[in-house]
C-alpha positions as CSV (number, residue, x, y, z in Angstrom):
1,X,-19.0,8.5,-3.6
2,X,-15.4,6.8,-3.4
3,X,-13.3,5.2,-6.0
4,X,-14.9,3.4,-8.5
5,X,-13.7,-0.2,-7.3
6,X,-12.4,-1.3,-10.6
7,X,-9.8,1.8,-10.4
8,X,-7.3,-0.3,-8.1
9,X,-4.4,1.7,-8.7
10,X,-6.4,4.9,-7.7
11,X,-8.4,4.2,-4.5
12,X,-7.0,6.0,-1.5
13,X,-6.6,5.0,2.0
14,X,-10.0,6.5,2.9
15,X,-11.7,4.6,0.5
16,X,-10.3,1.2,1.3
17,X,-10.7,1.9,5.0
18,X,-14.7,2.3,4.0
19,X,-15.0,5.9,4.7
20,X,-18.0,7.7,2.6
21,X,-19.2,11.0,1.7
22,X,-20.7,12.4,5.1
23,X,-18.1,10.6,7.4
24,X,-17.0,13.0,9.9
25,X,-13.3,12.7,11.0
26,X,-14.0,12.8,15.4
27,X,-10.6,12.0,16.1
28,X,-6.7,11.1,14.6
29,X,-5.1,9.1,17.0
30,X,-7.5,9.9,19.9
31,X,-7.3,13.7,19.5
32,X,-10.3,15.7,18.5
33,X,-10.6,16.9,15.5
34,X,-12.3,20.1,17.2
35,X,-9.4,21.2,18.8
36,X,-7.1,21.8,16.3
37,X,-6.8,23.6,13.0
38,X,-6.7,22.4,9.2
39,X,-3.4,22.6,9.0
40,X,-2.6,20.4,11.8
41,X,-4.8,17.6,11.1
42,X,-3.8,17.7,7.5
43,X,-0.3,16.9,8.7
44,X,-1.4,14.4,11.1
45,X,-3.3,12.5,8.1
46,X,-0.2,12.7,6.2
47,X,2.4,10.0,6.8
48,X,4.9,7.6,5.3
49,X,2.8,5.0,2.9
50,X,2.5,1.9,4.5
51,X,2.4,3.6,8.1
52,X,-0.9,3.3,10.1
53,X,-3.3,5.6,11.7
54,X,-6.3,5.8,13.9
55,X,-9.2,7.8,13.1
56,X,-12.6,8.4,14.8
57,X,-15.4,8.5,12.8
58,X,-19.2,9.6,13.2
59,X,-21.8,8.7,10.7
60,X,-25.0,9.0,10.1
61,X,-26.4,5.9,10.7
62,X,-24.8,5.4,14.6
63,X,-24.8,7.1,17.4
64,X,-21.1,6.0,18.6
65,X,-18.2,7.1,16.2
66,X,-16.3,4.1,14.7
67,X,-13.0,3.8,15.5
68,X,-10.7,2.8,12.3
69,X,-7.8,1.8,11.3
70,X,-5.9,3.1,7.9
71,X,-2.6,2.2,6.3
72,X,-1.4,5.3,4.4
73,X,-0.8,5.1,0.8
74,X,1.3,6.8,-2.0
75,X,-1.5,9.3,-3.6
76,X,-0.7,10.3,-7.2
77,X,-1.9,13.0,-9.0
78,X,-3.1,11.7,-12.6
79,X,-3.3,15.0,-13.8
80,X,0.6,15.9,-12.9
81,X,1.5,12.3,-13.7
82,X,0.1,12.9,-17.4
83,X,2.0,16.2,-17.8
84,X,5.2,14.4,-16.7
85,X,4.7,11.7,-19.0
86,X,4.3,13.5,-21.5
87,X,7.2,16.1,-20.7
88,X,9.9,12.8,-20.1
89,X,8.5,11.9,-23.9
90,X,9.2,15.4,-25.5
91,X,13.1,15.3,-23.6
92,X,14.1,12.4,-25.6
């Protein structure tokens, strides 16, 4: 289950692109994910906010992978952001 639609500030690029639980990333930029390490996959998925990325997604409802183009976005860890805000308030 993705991020609730009412939480527009927390929606990640995958949610916006229509990725759902159970989807399998088969390829990133045309490279088969079965042939690369998880660390390399993470590096390939990271990038500058606003840059685009194309992934091949296997879904249980389809026999052929879907090609999905996503725009990378900045992801904020809310727990970390709250802590920073508390620290900022206490230092002033």
